[in-house]
C-alpha positions in Angstrom: -216.4 -68.5 94.2 -216.5 -64.6 94.4 -218.7 -62.8 92.0 -218.2 -59.7 89.9 -221.0 -57.4 88.8 -220.5 -55.6 85.4 -222.8 -52.8 84.5 -223.7 -52.2 80.9 -226.1 -49.2 80.7 -229.1 -50.1 82.7 -228.2 -53.8 82.8 -226.0 -55.6 85.3 -224.2 -58.8 84.5 -223.0 -61.0 87.4 -220.0 -63.2 86.6 -217.7 -65.6 88.5 -214.4 -63.9 89.2 -212.3 -66.2 86.9 -214.8 -65.5 84.1 -214.5 -61.8 84.6 -210.7 -62.0 84.6 -210.7 -64.0 81.4 -213.1 -61.6 79.8 -210.9 -58.6 80.8 -207.8 -60.2 79.2 -209.7 -61.2 76.1 -211.0 -57.6 75.5 -207.6 -56.1 76.0 -206.1 -58.8 73.7 -208.6 -57.8 71.0 -207.9 -54.1 71.5 -204.1 -54.6 71.4 -204.1 -56.5 68.1 -206.6 -54.2 66.5 -204.3 -51.3 67.2 -201.4 -53.2 65.7 -203.4 -54.1 62.6 -204.6 -50.6 62.0 -201.0 -49.2 62.5 -199.5 -51.6 60.1 -202.3 -51.0 57.6 -201.8 -47.3 57.8 -198.0 -47.5 57.4 -197.9 -50.0 54.6 -196.8 -48.5 51.4 -197.8 -50.1 48.2 -194.9 -50.3 45.8 -195.9 -48.8 42.5 -195.0 -50.6 39.3 -192.8 -48.5 37.0 -194.5 -48.0 33.7 -193.8 -46.2 30.5 -196.4 -45.0 28.0 -196.5 -47.0 24.8 -193.5 -49.2 25.8 -192.9 -52.2 27.9 -190.6 -51.4 30.9 -188.6 -54.7 30.3 -187.7 -53.5 26.8 -186.6 -50.0 27.9 -182.9 -49.3 28.2 -181.3 -46.2 29.8 -177.6 -45.7 29.4 -177.0 -42.7 31.7 -176.9 -42.5 35.5 -180.3 -41.2 36.8 -179.1 -40.0 40.2 -176.0 -38.2 41.3 -175.8 -40.1 44.6 -176.0 -43.7 45.5 -178.2 -43.2 48.5 -181.1 -41.6 46.5 -180.8 -44.4 43.9 -181.1 -47.0 46.6 -184.1 -45.2 48.2 -185.9 -45.0 44.9 -185.1 -48.5 43.8 -186.4 -49.8 47.1 -189.6 -47.7 46.9 -190.4 -49.0 43.4 -189.3 -52.5 44.0 -186.4 -52.4 41.6 -184.0 -53.7 44.3 -184.2 -53.8 48.1 -181.1 -55.8 49.0 -179.2 -54.0 51.8 -176.0 -56.0 51.3 -175.8 -55.1 47.6 -176.2 -51.4 48.6 -173.3 -51.8 51.1 -171.3 -53.5 48.4 -172.0 -50.7 45.9 -170.9 -48.1 48.6 -167.6 -50.0 49.0 -167.0 -49.9 45.3 -167.8 -46.2 45.2 -165.2 -45.6 48.0 -162.6 -47.6 46.0 -163.4 -45.6 42.9 -162.9 -42.4 45.0 -159.6 -43.7 46.4 -161.0 -43.7 50.0 -160.4 -47.4 50.8 -158.8 -50.4 49.2 -159.6 -54.1 49.4 -157.4 -57.1 48.8 -157.1 -60.9 49.5 -154.3 -62.8 51.2 -154.6 -66.6 51.3 -158.4 -66.6 50.7 -158.9 -63.9 53.5 -160.4 -60.6 52.6 -159.1 -57.3 54.1 -160.4 -53.7 53.8 -157.6 -51.2 54.0 -158.9 -48.0 55.7 -155.6 -46.1 56.0 -156.4 -43.6 53.3 -157.9 -40.2 54.0 -161.6 -40.4 54.1 -163.7 -37.2 53.5 -167.4 -37.1 52.6 -170.3 -34.7 53.0 -172.8 -37.5 53.1 -173.9 -38.2 56.7 -174.8 -41.8 56.1 -171.4 -42.7 54.5 -169.5 -40.9 57.3 -171.5 -42.8 60.0 -170.9 -46.2 58.4 -167.2 -45.5 57.9 -166.6 -44.4 61.5 -168.3 -47.5 62.8 -166.4 -49.8 60.5 -163.1 -48.1 61.4 -163.8 -48.7 65.1 -164.0 -52.4 64.2 -160.6 -52.4 62.5 -157.3 -53.1 64.1 -154.7 -50.6 65.2 -153.3 -50.4 61.6 -156.8 -49.5 60.3 -157.1 -52.8 58.5 -160.6 -54.4 58.7 -160.8 -58.2 58.3 -163.7 -59.8 56.6 -164.9 -61.6 59.8 -164.9 -58.2 61.6 -166.8 -56.6 58.8 -169.5 -59.2 58.8 -169.7 -59.3 62.6 -170.4 -55.6 62.7 -173.5 -56.0 60.5 -174.5 -59.2 62.3 -174.3 -57.7 65.8 -175.4 -54.1 65.2 -179.0 -54.5 64.0 -180.3 -51.6 66.0 -177.4 -49.3 64.9 -177.9 -50.2 61.2 -181.6 -49.7 61.4 -181.0 -46.3 63.0 -178.6 -45.4 60.2 -180.9 -46.5 57.4 -183.7 -44.5 59.0 -181.5 -41.5 59.0 -180.6 -42.1 55.4 -184.3 -42.3 54.6 -185.0 -39.0 56.2 -182.1 -37.3 54.5 -183.1 -38.5 51.1 -186.7 -37.6 51.5 -185.8 -34.1 52.6 -183.7 -33.7 49.5 -186.4 -35.1 47.2 -188.8 -32.8 48.8 -186.6 -29.8 48.1 -186.2 -30.9 44.5 -190.0 -31.2 44.1 -189.7 -35.0 43.4 -192.0 -35.9 46.3 -194.7 -34.3 48.3 -196.1 -35.2 51.8 -199.5 -35.5 53.2 -201.0 -36.7 56.5 -203.2 -39.7 56.2 -206.4 -40.5 58.1 -204.4 -42.0 60.9 -202.3 -39.0 61.5 -199.1 -40.3 59.8 -197.2 -38.6 57.0 -197.2 -40.3 53.7 -194.8 -39.9 50.8 -196.4 -39.0 47.5 -194.2 -39.4 44.4 -194.5 -36.9 41.6 -194.4 -37.8 37.9 -190.9 -36.5 37.8 -189.8 -39.1 40.4 -191.7 -41.9 38.5 -189.7 -40.9 35.4 -186.4 -41.1 37.4 -187.5 -44.6 38.6 -188.2 -45.6 35.0 -184.7 -44.5 34.1 -183.3 -46.5 37.0 -185.2 -49.6 35.9 -184.0 -48.9 32.3 -180.4 -48.8 33.6 -180.8 -52.1 35.3 -182.3 -53.6 32.1 -179.4 -52.2 30.1 -176.7 -53.7 32.4 -178.6 -57.0 32.8 -178.9 -57.4 29.0 -175.7 -55.8 28.0 -174.4 -58.7 25.9 -177.5 -58.8 23.7 -177.6 -55.0 23.0 -176.5 -54.2 19.5 -175.5 -50.6 19.8 -172.7 -51.0 22.3 -170.9 -48.0 20.9 -173.3 -45.8 22.8 -171.5 -46.6 26.0 -169.2 -43.8 27.3 -166.0 -44.9 28.9 -166.3 -42.3 31.7 -169.4 -44.1 32.9 -167.9 -47.6 33.2 -167.1 -47.2 36.9 -170.6 -46.0 37.6 -171.9 -49.0 35.7 -170.0 -51.4 37.9 -171.2 -49.6 41.1 -174.8 -49.7 39.9 -174.5 -53.3 38.8 -173.4 -54.1 42.4 -176.5 -52.2 43.7 -178.7 -54.3 41.4 -176.9 -57.5 42.4 -175.5 -58.3 38.9 -171.9 -57.0 39.3 -170.4 -60.4 38.5 -172.5 -60.8 35.3 -171.7 -57.2 34.1 -168.0 -57.7 34.9 -167.8 -60.9 32.8 -169.7 -59.3 29.9 -167.4 -56.2 29.9 -164.3 -58.5 29.9 -165.7 -60.5 26.9 -166.4 -57.4 24.8 -163.6 -55.1 25.9 -160.7 -57.3 27.0 -158.5 -54.3 28.0 -161.2 -52.2 29.6 -159.6 -52.8 33.1 -157.0 -50.2 32.0 -159.7 -47.6 31.3 -161.5 -47.6 34.7 -160.6 -46.7 38.3 -162.0 -49.8 39.9 -159.8 -52.9 39.4 -161.8 -55.9 38.2 -160.3 -58.1 40.9 -161.6 -55.7 43.5 -165.1 -55.9 42.0 -165.1 -59.6 42.6 -163.8 -59.2 46.1 -166.5 -56.6 47.0 -169.2 -58.8 45.4 -168.1 -61.7 47.5 -168.3 -59.5 50.6 -171.9 -58.5 49.7 -172.9 -62.1 49.1 -171.6 -63.1 52.5 -173.6 -60.3 54.1 -176.8 -61.8 52.8 -176.3 -64.4 55.5 -176.1 -61.8 58.2 -178.4 -59.0 57.1 -181.6 -61.0 57.3 -183.7 -59.7 60.2 -183.8 -56.0 59.3 -187.1 -54.4 58.8 -187.4 -52.8 55.4 -187.2 -49.3 56.7 -187.3 -47.6 53.4 -190.6 -49.3 52.6 -192.4 -47.8 55.6 -194.0 -44.4 55.7 -193.1 -41.7 58.2 -194.5 -41.9 61.7 -193.2 -38.6 63.1 
């Protein structure tokens, strides 16, 4: 059996060849997993619990819309652990497009269709990118069937991850410009996001909005609700995964409210069903918004 001599300082260790090979792979194995562990440890972001001075967060209600765009709301809600369901976010975006008269949805014989024949204009890069890719999956008449819709998200993990990473970067740059976050380089050379008190307050309002919608039926002062916000309420309810509950409560308390909003109630149910079906396909994605920058 051939021998191998290993020199450690002034000492020389003679080993059998197979022992030396085994030792070599063992050392590299330890080094490899040590690097992975340190990388994950450095990039792991601890979600901060939203808190309010002198009040319990679960008892706090906020009736307004904290963010002007859905992408920032999704980013912040994910960062603070309010919600992190990608399929609910996609559903909320579809409701927003319906409200803006950019698409339509309907059912025929228990089959769902997304009508993309309307003019679609947006200045939001993420929305445009998602729309273009969904349109490419539609038929020649620009009608997207439910199975094609789900198949896109099921078969396009790399594309979706790339788009959500782009969303993350765009939102962070905007929050940075607004002074809602700062950045610093950690001991491992990676950039970390540092939320300001102003962002924490926005997150508190977002949690308060979720509490308000989730407990709508038990809130006494319902007269504080403004009609022009009802569409936004339905969109955010979808983001929080409680659209069906909010829709039912609205119908009980305001039987004719469907005539006062842009989003037809039937379409809320259709979109919610689409979002639920996506939970079966959007399952392997890494939580991109919960990782720190590594640029």
